[in-house]
N, C-alpha and C positions, 0 to 999 in steps of 0.2 A: 504494500500500500504506500503510495507516494504521499508525503506529508509536507506541510509548511509550518514554519515557526511563527507563532503569534504570542502576544502578551495579553492576558485577560486579567483585569483587576490587579495588575502589577506582577503577575506570575507568568513565567514562560511555559508554553505548551507546544507540543508537536501534534497537529490535528490533520485529518485527512484533507488533501488538496481538493478544491472544489466545494468544500463545505460552506454552508451559510454560517453567519455568526451564531444563529440559534443552534445549529447542529454542533458547531465547535464548542460552544458553551456547555451543551449537554455532555459532549465527549469529555470535557474537563470536570464534570460533576457540578455544574452551575445551572440553575433553573432560570430561564427568562420567561415571563408570563406571555401568554397569547390568548386571543379570543377568536380571530378569524382563521388562523392557520390550521390546516389539516394536512398531515403528511401525504404527499404525492398528488393530492387532488385540489388543494386550495391554498396556494401561497401567493397572496395578492397584496400583502402589506397594507391592508385597509384599516384595521382597527387602531394601529399605532400604539398599542399597549406594549409591544415588544421593543420599543426604541432603545438604542444604546448610543454611547459616545464612541466615536472613532477618531483618534488623533489625526488632525489634518483635514477632517471632513467639515464642510461648511455648516452642517446642521446635524441633528440627531438622525440616525438611520434605522430603518426597520430591520431587525435582526433576522426575520424569517425569509427575507429575499436578498439581503446584502451578503455577497460572497467574501470570504476571508482571502487575504493575500499575504505573501511572505513579509514578515516584519510588522504586521498590523498590530496596533495597540488599541485595545478595546476596554471600555469601562461599562459594566452592566448594571452598576448600582451607585453611580455618583449622585450627588445632591441634585444636579440638573436632571438626570434621568428619572429619579424618584418623583420630583416635582412634575415633570412632564407626564409620567404615567398617571399620577394622581389626578391631574387636571383632565386628562383624556377620559378617565373613568367618571369624573364629575360631569363632563359634557355628555357622555353616553347616558348617564343616569338622568340628566335634565330632560331627555327625550325618551324616557322609559317609564312604563307603568310600574310603580314600585309597591304594588300590593303583595309584597313578598309573603306575608303571613298566610294568605289564602291561595298562593300559587302552588301548583303541583310540584314545581321544581325547588321549593324552599329547602335550603340546606343541601341541595345538589345542583346548584346553579353556579356556573363558572364566573359570571359577572358579580354575583353576590359574594363569592369567595374572594375575588380580587379586591372588591371594595372594602371588605373587612381586613384583608391583609395589608392594604395600603392606608388604612385608617381614614377612609372616606366616611365621616360621620355626619356630613352635611354637604349640600350642593349649593354653590355660590351663584349659580346661574338660574335664570327664569326657567321654570319647568313647564312642560307641555300639558295642556288640558286635553285628555283623550276622549274621543267619541268611540263608542263600541264598534270595533272592526273585527268581528269574529266570523270565520267561515267554518261551520260545522255541517256543511251540506252532505258530506259523504256518510256520516254516521260512524266513521272509522277514525279519520285524522281531523284534528281541530287546529286551526291556525288563528292565533291572536296577535295581530300586528302591533298592538300597543306594547308588547314585550319584545318586539324584534329589534335587534341592534345592527341590522344590515351587514352582518359579517359574511353572508353569502355561503356559509357552510352547507346549508340545506340545498341551495342551488347547485353547488358543486357535487354533492352526493347524488342528487337526482340526475344530473347530466353525466358526470364522469363515471360513477359507479354503476348507475342503472340505465343509462342511455334513454331515459324517458323525457327529461328536460321539460316538464310541464309547469315549472315555476321559474321566475326570474325577477330581475329588478325592473319595475315599471316606473315611468316618469323620471324626473331628474331633480337635483338640488334637494331642498327641504321637503319636496313632495315624493321623493323616492320611497318606494315600498315594495315588498316582495309579494307577488301575486301571479296568477295565471295570465296568459295572453288575453287581451281585450277585457280584462277584469272579470272573466267568467268565474263562476264557482268551481271549486275543485271537483265537484261531482260531474260537471260538464266536460272536464278535461280528461284525457286518457291516462289518468293516474292509475297505478296498479296497486295502490294501498300497501306498499311494502314497508313503509314506516322508517326507511333509512334517513329521511329528512329529520325525523324526530330524534333519532340517535345522534345526528350531527349537530343539532341545535344546542348552543351553550346556555340558553335561558329557557323560559317557559313559553316561548312563542309558538311552539308546536308540541302537541301531545295527543294521545289517543282519546277517543270518547270513553268516558268512565262508565263502565257497566257493573261496578261492584254492588251498587244499590239493588240491581236485579237479583244478584246472588243472595243478598241478605233477605230480600223479600221472599224468595223461594224457600230459604232455610227456615223462615218463620211462618210458612204456610203449611198447616197440618195436612192439607189435602194433597200435597206434593211429595213424591218420592224423589229426593234430590241426590243425584250421583255426580261424581267429578272424575275427570281423567286428566292425567298429568303428562305432558309431552316429554320426550327423551332428554332434550337439552336443558330443561328447567333445573334438573338436579345438580348440574355443575355450574350454575350461575346465580341461582336465587340467593345463595349465601352471601354474595357481594352486597346485597341490600342490608345485611346485618354485620358488615365489616369483617367478613371472612375472606381469606385469600382467594384470588381469582382461580376458578377451576375446582374449588372444594366440592366434593360430592355430598349433598345434604338430602339425599333421597329419604332416609329414615325420618328426619325431622319434618320433611314435607308431609309424609303420611301422618305423622303425629299431629301436626298443625291442622290438617284437614279433618282428622277424627275429632279434634276439640271444637271445630266449627259446627259439628253436628250433621255432616253429610251421611246419608243412608248407605252410600257405597263409595269407597275411596279406591279408585282404580288407576291402573298404569296404561297410558296410551301406547307404551312400548308393545303391549300385547296386540293392539290393533296394527302396529307396525309389522309385527310378525305375520298377521293376517294379510296385510298388503303385499308382502313378499310372496305368499302362496298364490295370490291372484295375479300379481304382476309377473311373477316368474312363469306361471302357466301361460300367460299371454305371450311372453317372449318365446317360450318353447313352441307354441302353436305357430308363431310367425316363422320360426326356424324351419319347422316341418313343411310349411307352405311356401317357403322361399320369399317371405316378405308380407306386407310392405315394411321396408326398413328406412330409417332407424325407428325403433320403438323408443319413445321418450317418456321419462318418468312424469308422474302427475301429482306428486306429494306437496308441491309448493304452490299455494294459491296465487301468490304474486306472479310467479312464472306463468301460470295458466292464464291469468288476466292479460299479461304481457303478450302471450302468444295469440290470444283472441283479438287483440288490437293490432299487433305488428307482424305476426307470422300466421295468418289464417290458413294459408296453403298447407301448413304442416300440422293442422289440427287432427287429420286422420292418423298421423304418426304418434300422437300422444296417447298414452295408456288411458283406457276408459276407467281404470280403477279410481275410486274415490281416495282422498287422502286418509292417513291414519285417523285424524280427527273425525272425519265424516264417517269412516267405517265404524269407529267407536260408537258414535251416536246412533248410527243405523242398527248396530247389533243391540244396543241398549233398548231400542224401541221395537225390536222384533223378537229375537231369541231370548233376551233377558226378560222382556215383558211376559212372554209366554211361559218361560221357565218358572217365574216367581208369581204368576197369575196377577199381573199388574196391567192396568189400562195404559197404553202408550201415551195418551194425552195427560196422564197424571205423573208421568216420569219427566223430571226436569234435569236436563243434561248440561253440565258445566264443563268446559274444557279450559285448561291452563296452558297457554301457548306462548312461544317465543316471538310471535308474529302478529302484527296488526292486521295483515291481510286475512288472517283466520276469522276475524270479525266479519269481513266481507264474505268470505266463503260460507260461513254459517248461515248467512242471510240469503244465499243464492237460491232462487226457486228450483233450480235443477238438483238441489241437494236435499229436497224434502223426502221424507219417507212415510208412505201411507197417509199423505195429506198433512203431516206435521213436520216441523223442523227437526232434523236429526240431532242437531246441537242447538240448545236454546240460548246459551250465552257463551261466548269465548272471551276470556280475559287474558291480558298479558302478564308477563312476569312482574312488571311494575305494579299492576293492579293487585296481583296476588300479595305482594309485599305490603301494599297499603291495607289490604283486607286483614292480614295477619296483625298488623299494628292496631287497626281499628277495633279488633275483637279482643285486644289486650293479651294476646298470646306472646309469651316470652320465648321467641323462636330459638335463640341461642342455648336456652336451658332445657329444651325439650329432649326426651329420650328418643332413641331411634325406634321406630315402629315399622311394620310391614303394611303393604297395600292389602286390600281385602280380596278374598276369593269370590268368583273364579277369575276375575280379570286383573289379578295382581301378579300373575306369572308371566315373565317375559324372558326372551333370550338376549344374549349379548348382541346379536345381530339387530334386534330392535333398539337397543341402547344407542348404537353408533349411527342411527338415523339422524341424530342431531348434528353431525359433522358432515361437511361436504365430502362426497365419496362414500358415505356410510350406506346409503340406499343401494348404490351399485355393489358394494362389497357384500352386503347382506343378501342381495339377489344372486350374486355369483356363487356364494356358499351353497345356496339351495339348488340352483339350476345345475351346477357342476355335479353335485352328488346325485341328483335325480337322473341326469343324462348318463353319467359314467357308472351309475349303479354300484358305487363303492364310496366309502368315507374319504374325505380329503385328507391328505397327509399334512397339509398346512392350511389353516383357515384365514391367515392374513393375506389380503390382496393389497400389498403396500403401494403398488404403482398408482392406485386411485386415491390414496390418502394425501393429505397436505393441502396447502392453500394456493398452490400454483394456479394461475389463471385458467389454463386448460390442461387436463391430464388425459393422456391417451395410453391405451394398452391393448394387447392382443392376447387372448387366452384360447388354448386348444381345448374344446369341450366336445366330447363324443366324436373326436376325429375332425372337427370343424373349427377353423380359426374364427373366433368371435371378436370383432373390433369394437371397443368401447371407448367412450369419452365421458369425462366428468368436468363440469364447470359450475361456477357460482358467481353471483353478481350479474345483473342483466346486460351490462355492457359487454361482458365476456360471452354471455349467451348469444347476444346479437352477432358478434364476430363469428362465432362458431356456426351458427345456423345459416348465416349468409354464405359461408363456404359449402355447407351441406346443400343448400338450394341451388348453388351453381355447379354442383357435382364435383367440387374440388376435394371434398372429404366424404368418405364412405364408412358409415358405422352401422353396427347392428343394434346397439343399445347406448343411449345417452342419458345421463343424469344431469338435471338442471335444478339448481336452487336459486331463488331470486336474490337472497341476501349474500354478500361476499363472505365466504367461509361457511355458509350454511346456517342452520338454525341457531348455532351457538352465537351467531352475530345477528340474530333476527332483529327486526324493527321494534319488537316488543320487549327486548331484554333490558336488564338493569343498565342504566347509562353510566359509563365511565367517562371522566373528564378527558379533554384532549391532552392534558399533562401526563396522562397514563397511556392513552391509545396512540399518541404520536411516537412513543418509544417502546411500547410493549404490545405484541400482537396477541390481543385477548382471545382471538379466534383459536389460536394454537393452544393457549393455556387451558381454555375450556374444553377443547377437543381431547386433550391429554386425559382429562378426567373420565370421559366416555370410553376411550380406548383402554384405559387402565381397568375400568370396571368390567368391560367385555373380556379382557384377557384373564381375569380372575374368576370368571364364571364357569360352571360345569356345563350349563345349557347355553350354547353359542350359535345355534342354527335354528332359523325360524320354523322349518318343517319338523323339528323335533319337539316343539313346544306342546306339552300335553293338553293345554287348554285349546289350542288351535286344532289339534287332532280330534278332540271331543266335539268341537264345533262342526267339523266336517262329517264326523261319524254319525252325529245325531240330528243335524239340522241342514247343512248345506249340501251334503252328499259328497261332492268332490270339488276341488278348485276349478273355477270356470264353469260350474254348472248353471243351469237356467235360474235356479233359485239364488245362487250367489250373484249372478249378473243383475238380477232384479233388485237386490238389496245393496250390493257393494260396488256397483259400477254406475257411471253416469255418462253424459256427453257434453261437448262444448261447441260453441258457435261463434262465428265472427262478430266482433264488435266494431261499430263505426267510431272512428276517432273523434270526429266533430260533427 
């Protein structure tokens, strides 16, 4: 690595050549605050919170965009720098709705944290009187521009990571604000409800629609049989809301918390993930037998499905007809479970705890109904779940570890790894390979499809046939991959696509980590480690060996891909007009 010598706060350092001052300072163990900066996708020097002194420069420079040079002398904490940062924060706050006590991001707001750090206890400038400017048209994502600081992180996430670009800066000067083109509501724009804009936002300008009150109402309704299902990735990231290390597996405490809330059934959506593999794996096998159509593309991610309906309608026949694990879980609850326990499906209230805001949209889709009722009544995010735990006075950190309830508390390691990009592919390959080859796999790890690389490709020989697979996450990566598929430049048999970069462990509904963490630590990797570690330590690691799934087919569905299975566990998708 080629380096340059710089002096930071009076001390000499060798730092990587080509670094910005921000990167060089981090390399030297010095933190420079930021508000607009997001590594790789938003380095615009707009917020001016990161300004530093550079000897010889005419003015303070923005550390996030200013490159280091040999012999440069930098001061990151001079009196001039501190005063400038404090004034910048005051100016931002003068045009910011400061109802912090009632804001969902209270105590997890980057602007609030910096104001406290720099001792901004008053604002010397005239403050703005705000008129209500809230867009809650989607029922999924809520935008409150009174709390927007124009950092444009949401714009960058939507454009660079997701290739959707439905929001941007409208007007100029003091009238600048973030909105959709032509001031249309978000519901009118081809937004895919992925929620990556929420995760990027440093304040409370963006958040999900709060559905926790629906859960509380259901739990207090004696006529309702209330069940809950927990998605795979929740167990390795919910702990962050309670100051636990990133990637800590809190599965046992989650089960304990839900028991204390009073749910009639506390289940694991990982079980439904295993069910998904049996149906999707069968679909792949049938296409292999028939010689196509290829590729088969996974359907677990509702953000990806909505993206395909808007932007890749020609590929809809290639997408698996399988419902997502969330929807399979709800569908099974209101059919098999209802019959088994002599319950009226209309009296069963299904709650899902998901890493994804798009799951709210998915639960409300008309094509996801089962026997005339919603398969899932309410989908809440990890963040809403954490709020629910606190509101009910549950001391999460002190809870003992408990198990999920039977019958839908038994899951395989394959179901666990659904939460990481490549996990669905690996789970499917474990089952398909054993079914086709008619013998146990010597090695269950398909490491070529793991990790956070933009696109992962591999070829596996299954039953004497070379099966070409690809895995990608983040819709910008998906767009690039699918454009090559449409042009015939790439040929695959099976593709896994997750809307959020890194998969569900980085979903739009997950606990928000500040940019001071995410710019320097890949939380996707840390959370995924927890899932893979759990899988490796399990005895049951293949979906088709899950005894609960075997029982489901033996007593109810008959076999994977049966007519009954199709009527309950499968759906269809249709083209959406963008405008």
